[in-house]
N, C-alpha and C positions, 0 to 999 in steps of 0.2 A: 595630560593636564586635567585637573578636576574642574567640574562645572558646579559652582556653589548653588545654582538655581535648582539642580536636581535634588539636593538635600532638602531645600526649602519646600519644594513642591511635593515631594514624597510625603513629608510630614503633614503639609497642608491638606492634601487629598485624603490621607488616612484619617485625620481628625475630622475633616468636614463630612466624611462618610460614616462617622461614629464607629470606627473600627479600632480595635486594640491591636497591639503588636502581636499578641497571641493569635488573633484572627488572621493577620497577614501570614504569620508563620504556618498556620494550619492550611491556608489556601495554597501556599507554595509547596507544602508537603504533599497535598493532593495532586499537585502538578509534577511530583517527582523530584522536587528541589528541597533538600533539607537544609534549613538555616536556623541558627540560634536567634533568640530575641535580641541578644547583644549585637548581632550582625545588622539587624534591621535598625536598631538605634544608631549604629555606626553610619549607616546610609543616610539617616535623617539628620545626623549632626554634621555630615560632611567629612567625617574621618576617613571613610571609604566610600566606594560607589559600587552599585550592583553591576554585574556584567550586562551586556546588551540583551541577552536572552532573558535574564531575570527582570530587567527593566521593562521589557515588553509584556511579560506576564503581569507585572505590577500595573502597567497601564491598562491592561485588559480588566484586571480586578477592580481598579479605581474608575474604570470607564473613561479613561483619558483618550479622546479621539484625535486631538491635535498634538501629537507627541512633540514635534519640532517647536511649535509655538509655546507649549506648556513649559518646556525646559529651556527656552530662550534661544533656540537655534534658528528662528525666523525673525524677520524684521518687525513683525507684529509685537507690540508691547504686551508684556505679561500683565494681566489685570485680574487679580484674584476675584473681584466681584463678578466677573463674567463666567466663572466656573460654577458647575452645578453639582450638588450632592447626588448620591445614588438614588435617594428617594425622589428628588426633583426630576431626575432623568426618567425614573420609573413612571412618574406622573405624566410626563410629556409623552412617553411611549404609549401609556394606557389611553391617553386622550386621542392620540393619532390612530390607534387601533379601533376605537369605538366611535365611528363616524355618527351613528345614530344618537349618541349621547352628547355630542359636541354642542348642538344648539342649547341644550339644557344647561350645560356647564358654562357656556358663554353667558347665558342669561343670569345664572347664579353669581358669576363673577363680574357681571355688568360690563362685559366686553362687547365692543361694537365691531362688526365685520369690516 
């Protein structure tokens, strides 16, 4: 049985991370998985679905950490506004790694501890 949420979220994450279908195909090719752009469009339209291994590679590329929640397999409601782009995740990661700069960033953004 196909899960329509998979198609919706794959397309959402690709677009929110400013990735083209060519980018996705190139990444999968680097992982040893050769797929045509048409196949990726098929996944995003719900005509077909990637197998589990490919879906996990896509989750890694899109930085999807809550796989079950993202694709509707947990009781948690899917809320696209709570997802973050690759750039936003990189910013959070950089903030966490640079403890010495955190007070300056907090002050710049007018964040209270």
